[in-house]
ZASE-301707 format. One record per residue (C-alpha): x, y, z. Coordinates in steps of 0.5 Angstrom, whole numbers, padded with zeros to 4 digits, always signed. Example, Ala and Ser with C-alpha at 12.3 -4.5 7.8 and 13.67 -1.06 7.14 Angstrom:
// residues 2
+0025-0009+0016 +0027-0002+0014 
***
This chain:
// residues 284
+0033+0030-0003 +0040+0033-0002 +0037+0040-0002 +0032+0039+0003 +0037+0036+0008 +0042+0042+0006 +0036+0047+0008 +0035+0043+0015 +0042+0043+0016 +0042+0051+0015 +0036+0052+0019 +0039+0053+0026 +0044+0058+0024 +0038+0062+0020 +0034+0062+0026 +0040+0064+0030 +0041+0070+0025 +0034+0072+0026 +0034+0072+0033 +0040+0076+0033 +0037+0081+0029 +0031+0081+0033 +0035+0082+0039 +0039+0088+0036 +0032+0091+0034 +0030+0090+0041 +0037+0093+0044 +0036+0099+0040 +0029+0101+0042 +0032+0100+0049 +0037+0105+0049 +0032+0110+0046 +0027+0109+0052 +0032+0108+0057 +0039+0109+0055 +0045+0105+0056 +0047+0101+0063 +0040+0101+0066 +0043+0095+0071 +0050+0098+0072 +0047+0104+0074 +0045+0101+0080 +0052+0099+0082 +0055+0106+0080 +0050+0109+0085 +0051+0104+0090 +0055+0109+0094 +0051+0115+0093 +0046+0114+0098 +0043+0109+0102 +0045+0102+0099 +0039+0097+0101 +0033+0101+0101 +0030+0100+0094 +0026+0094+0093 +0028+0088+0088 +0025+0090+0081 +0025+0097+0081 +0030+0102+0078 +0037+0103+0081 +0036+0097+0086 +0042+0095+0089 +0041+0087+0090 +0048+0084+0092 +0053+0084+0097 +0057+0090+0100 +0063+0086+0098 +0061+0087+0090 +0060+0094+0092 +0067+0095+0095 +0070+0092+0089 +0067+0097+0084 +0068+0102+0089 +0075+0105+0085 +0071+0104+0078 +0065+0108+0081 +0069+0114+0082 +0069+0115+0075 +0063+0119+0071 +0057+0116+0070 +0058+0115+0062 +0065+0113+0063 +0063+0108+0068 +0058+0105+0063 +0062+0105+0058 +0067+0101+0061 +0062+0096+0063 +0059+0095+0057 +0066+0094+0053 +0068+0089+0058 +0062+0085+0057 +0062+0086+0050 +0069+0083+0049 +0068+0078+0054 +0062+0075+0051 +0066+0075+0044 +0071+0071+0048 +0066+0066+0050 +0063+0065+0044 +0069+0065+0039 +0070+0057+0039 +0064+0056+0035 +0066+0060+0029 +0064+0066+0026 +0058+0063+0023 +0055+0062+0029 +0059+0067+0034 +0057+0073+0030 +0049+0072+0031 +0050+0069+0038 +0054+0075+0040 +0048+0080+0037 +0043+0075+0041 +0047+0078+0048 +0047+0085+0046 +0041+0087+0051 +0045+0084+0056 +0051+0087+0054 +0047+0094+0054 +0044+0093+0060 +0050+0092+0064 +0048+0086+0068 +0053+0081+0071 +0051+0075+0067 +0056+0075+0062 +0061+0075+0068 +0058+0070+0071 +0058+0065+0065 +0066+0066+0065 +0066+0064+0072 +0063+0058+0070 +0068+0057+0065 +0074+0058+0069 +0071+0056+0075 +0072+0048+0074 +0080+0050+0074 +0080+0056+0079 +0075+0055+0084 +0076+0062+0087 +0072+0065+0081 +0065+0062+0084 +0066+0067+0089 +0063+0073+0084 +0056+0069+0083 +0056+0067+0091 +0057+0075+0093 +0052+0077+0088 +0046+0073+0086 +0048+0068+0091 +0043+0062+0088 +0047+0061+0082 +0053+0059+0085 +0052+0052+0084 +0060+0050+0083 +0061+0048+0090 +0055+0043+0089 +0059+0040+0083 +0065+0040+0087 +0062+0037+0093 +0058+0031+0089 +0065+0029+0085 +0068+0029+0092 +0073+0035+0089 +0075+0037+0096 +0081+0041+0094 +0077+0045+0090 +0071+0046+0095 +0076+0048+0100 +0079+0053+0095 +0073+0056+0094 +0070+0056+0102 +0077+0059+0103 +0077+0065+0098 +0070+0066+0100 +0071+0067+0107 +0077+0072+0106 +0074+0076+0102 +0067+0076+0106 +0071+0077+0112 +0075+0083+0110 +0069+0086+0107 +0065+0085+0113 +0071+0088+0118 +0071+0094+0113 +0063+0095+0113 +0059+0091+0118 +0053+0095+0118 +0052+0094+0111 +0053+0086+0111 +0047+0087+0117 +0043+0091+0112 +0044+0086+0106 +0042+0080+0111 +0036+0084+0113 +0034+0086+0106 +0035+0078+0103 +0030+0076+0109 +0025+0081+0107 +0025+0080+0100 +0026+0073+0100 +0018+0071+0100 +0018+0075+0093 +0022+0068+0090 +0015+0065+0090 +0012+0069+0084 +0015+0070+0077 +0020+0076+0078 +0023+0079+0071 +0018+0075+0067 +0011+0073+0068 +0012+0067+0063 +0017+0063+0067 +0016+0059+0073 +0018+0062+0080 +0024+0061+0083 +0022+0057+0088 +0020+0051+0083 +0026+0053+0079 +0031+0052+0084 +0030+0045+0086 +0030+0043+0078 +0037+0047+0077 +0040+0043+0084 +0038+0036+0081 +0041+0038+0074 +0048+0040+0077 +0048+0034+0081 +0046+0029+0075 +0051+0033+0071 +0057+0032+0076 +0055+0024+0077 +0057+0024+0069 +0062+0030+0068 +0057+0033+0064 +0060+0040+0065 +0054+0043+0060 +0049+0042+0066 +0053+0048+0070 +0051+0054+0066 +0044+0051+0065 +0043+0050+0073 +0046+0057+0074 +0040+0059+0069 +0035+0055+0073 +0037+0058+0079 +0037+0065+0078 +0032+0069+0082 +0030+0074+0077 +0030+0072+0070 +0030+0076+0063 +0032+0076+0056 +0039+0077+0058 +0040+0071+0063 +0040+0067+0057 +0047+0069+0056 +0049+0065+0062 +0049+0059+0056 +0054+0063+0053 +0059+0059+0057 +0057+0052+0054 +0062+0052+0048 +0068+0054+0052 +0066+0048+0057 +0066+0043+0052 +0072+0046+0049 +0076+0045+0055 +0073+0038+0055 +0076+0036+0048 +0070+0036+0045 +0067+0040+0039 +0065+0047+0041 +0058+0046+0038 +0054+0039+0039 +0054+0035+0033 +0048+0035+0028 +0043+0029+0029 +0044+0024+0024 +0038+0025+0020 +0041+0032+0019 +0047+0029+0016 +0048+0029+0008 +0047+0022+0006 +0052+0020+0000 +0048+0020-0007 
***
């Protein structure tokens, strides 16, 4: 009986290792097929031609605000290999920081599960860090607000909990950054607004994965989840809601959930939820 319980206790970690090894293999195949930084290449390329002419879901499509491109402009002056290396190393280190609280036994396989996202050079890991830091420093929510837009659910949390100071800080920082960016390139902001309107209807379909519900269904569920979470101070609901509100879902989007261990730790909880009572060993 004790051996059976021990196997059941190990099973979640064994599954994590299997998933991590599978994601590592998938990453190797991706690198062989498309190279490193397939998403980051769009950020590097943004200033090397028209910014908003490539439709979502196609290679090198830049989808974010001009402010994000402007912030990356100095880094984008590097040769592409150096830019890609900086992005990949940065996201890899950040994911290691996010999962560190769970201990090496869990952190290593979870980090391996994030390899597809690290190698792609997308920003989900940065957004996960914003979810962790955004409870204390609301300005961090500006990153998701000026990139993927819909996953910026932090202000909803502040609104429901009547944390007016945090909400005001977010609005002020967002206004300042967006305002300066607009003054620098008003035509790019007009192009971005037109781009978003033209492609908004695509959210009614399953972009990114045909097996996921379309964004038009996920958005209300994510919004309801963060409201429910805010009413009971369930901070773990924030990265889950961000995942649900993400317009384009793929395997790398799941790295948003890497925010949960540090969020729990900041609340004085264990980084991982306790095992159910039935999986705990019983005295013999």
